[in-house]
Each structure stands twice: as structure tokens, then as C-alpha cells.
N, C-alpha and C positions, 0 to 999 in steps of 0.2 A: 375928338375926331371920331367919326363913325367908320365902322368896318364895312367896306364896300368891295365886292369881288369884281375884278376886271380880267379880261382875256384879250390877248393881242395875237393875231396870226403872224407867223414867221416863215420866211423861206429858209432853205438850207444854209444859204450864205450868211444871213442874219444870225441864225442860231450858232453857226460856227464862230462868228465874231464875238458873240456874247459869251460862249463857253470858253473861248481861249483868252478872253479879257481884252481883246482889241477894242471892243466897244463896251462902255460902262452901262450896266443895266439901268441905273436910275436916269441917265441921260437919254437912253433909247426910249424908255417908258415915257418920260416927259415929252419927248418929241411926238409920240404917237397917241397918247392917252385921249386926245380929243378928236382923233381921226375915226369917224363912225364907220368907215369901210374896213378898217383894220382892227378896231377895238370895240369890245362889247363890255358894257357895264350892267351887271344884274343887281346893282344896288345892294340892299340888305337882305335880299331873298336867299342868298347863298346858304345860310345856316339851316333854314327850313327845307330847302331843296336837298341839302346833304342829308339831313335827318330822314327825310322821306325816302331817299334812295338807299341809305346805308343802315338806318335803324339806330344809329348812335351819333352822338354829337361830334366826336373827333376821330372816330375810327371807321373802318369799313373795308370791304373787299373790292379788289380790282375786277373789272375796270370801272365800276360805279364810283369808287373812291376818287378816281381821277377827275370826276366832274367838277369838284370844288377844292378839295384839299390835297389831291395827289400831285404827281409829277416829281421830277428830280430838281433839287435846289440848284439855283443858278447863282453861284457866288454867295456872299454873306451880307450883301447890302440889304439893310432893312428898309422895305418900302412902306412901312407903316405898321404891319403886323407880320413881320418875318420877311424872308427873302422871296423873290420871285421864284417860280418853279416852271419847268417846261415839260411838255409831252412831245414825243417824236410824232411824225406824220402817221406812223403805224399805230401808235397808241391813240392818236386822235381818231383814226378809223375804227379801232376796236371800241372806243368809248361811244362814238356816234352810233355805231350799230347797236350797242347795248341799250342806249337811251331811246332809240327809234320806236320801240314798241311800248314805251312807258307813257301813260297818261296820268298826270298827277291828280286830275279831278276824279279819277277812278279810285284813288287812294284816300278818299274822304275819311274812312274809318281809321286809317293809319294816321292821318292828320290829327284827328281828334285824340287818338291815343298817344302819339309821339310828340307832336308839335304844339298843339293847343295848350296854352298856359304853361309850357315847360320853360323854366328859367334857364336851362342849358342852351336853349335855342335863341340866339340873338336875332333881333332885338325884342322878341316876344310876339307871338301870334295868337289871336284870340277869337276870330270869327270867320264867317264864310268869305268875307271880303279879303281877308288875309290869305285864304287858300287860293282865291282867284289871282291875287298878286303873285304868289309863288308860281302858279300855273303859267301866267303871262311871261314871267322871266325865264321859266324853264323852257317854254316854247321858243323864246328868243335864243337861249343857249343852244338848243338842239339845231336851230336854223343856222346859227353861226358855225357850229361844228360841221354841219353838212357842207357849208361853203368852204371851210378849211379842207375837208376831205376832197371835194370836187376840184380844188386847186392844189392839192398835194402839199398843204401847209402843216407846219409844226405849230405848237401853241405855247404861248407864255401866259401864265396865270398868277395872280397875286391878290392879296387882301391889302387894301390901303385906305 
């Protein structure tokens, strides 16, 4: 199984039902994972994006840490690689603002230093095409977050 990062926009009512256990996380995710309006899949780009934003494979500072590995755990259902996590609408706004001025292509030196050939960065990135792949998925993530902010949405994120 490959580790793929996914994001689902949530309204306040959905988040309340997920946090109080009225709705099971796995059932909710299964129902929406193929809905392109509500769900974003950044494939395997998540680890490279996280490393470029935070400088470490599994750690980082807020709000940038929230882009891939952050959020509050939502129950203990394992969705493949741990439980789903969520960000409040306010945290989504803070994250979106922090990411808005970042251009991954301008971080070419950091890519070569931190990501290129680094075994800690799944699944392994080795050339310019890989940097373009990360940049493409990062742009999609920024756009998705902007849409969430514009609609006052919370965010569910998980690796599966």
C-alpha cells in the first residue's frame, strides 16, 4: 500500500458529528474520498512538500507543520497510516495565509539539500521532474485551502 495524503473539506456540522462519534470517520471518508469537489489527493508528494516546508521529515513548526502532518487526531481509527486529523476553519486560514507566499520552485537549493536522494523522504525524489511534481501538488493544495477558507470550511487530513 502506498502512502497518499488526502484532504477533505468539512463544515462545522460534519466536524461536530465526527468529533462526537455520531459519524464514523472511516465511513465518512469512504463516502467522500472520490468526490473531487470535497477531496484533494496529493498522491505521494506529501513527504517532499513537508520536508521543503519544515526542514525535517516528521517534525516542524506551526502553521507549516499543519500542511501535511498536523491537526488534532480524530478518534483512533487507522486509515492506513494512523488516524485522520482535523484543522479548524481558523487553523485552515492561518495555514493558507502562511503558504500563500511560498513558491516551491524558488526552493530549488533546499530541494537539492533536503529532499533529493534523502531516504527519509518517501518515496524518494531524484531530479528536476520530481521537483515539478512536488510544485504541482503544492499548488493544488494551496488552491484547495483557499477554497476552504473562502467557504469557511474545516479540514480533515490523513495518510492512507
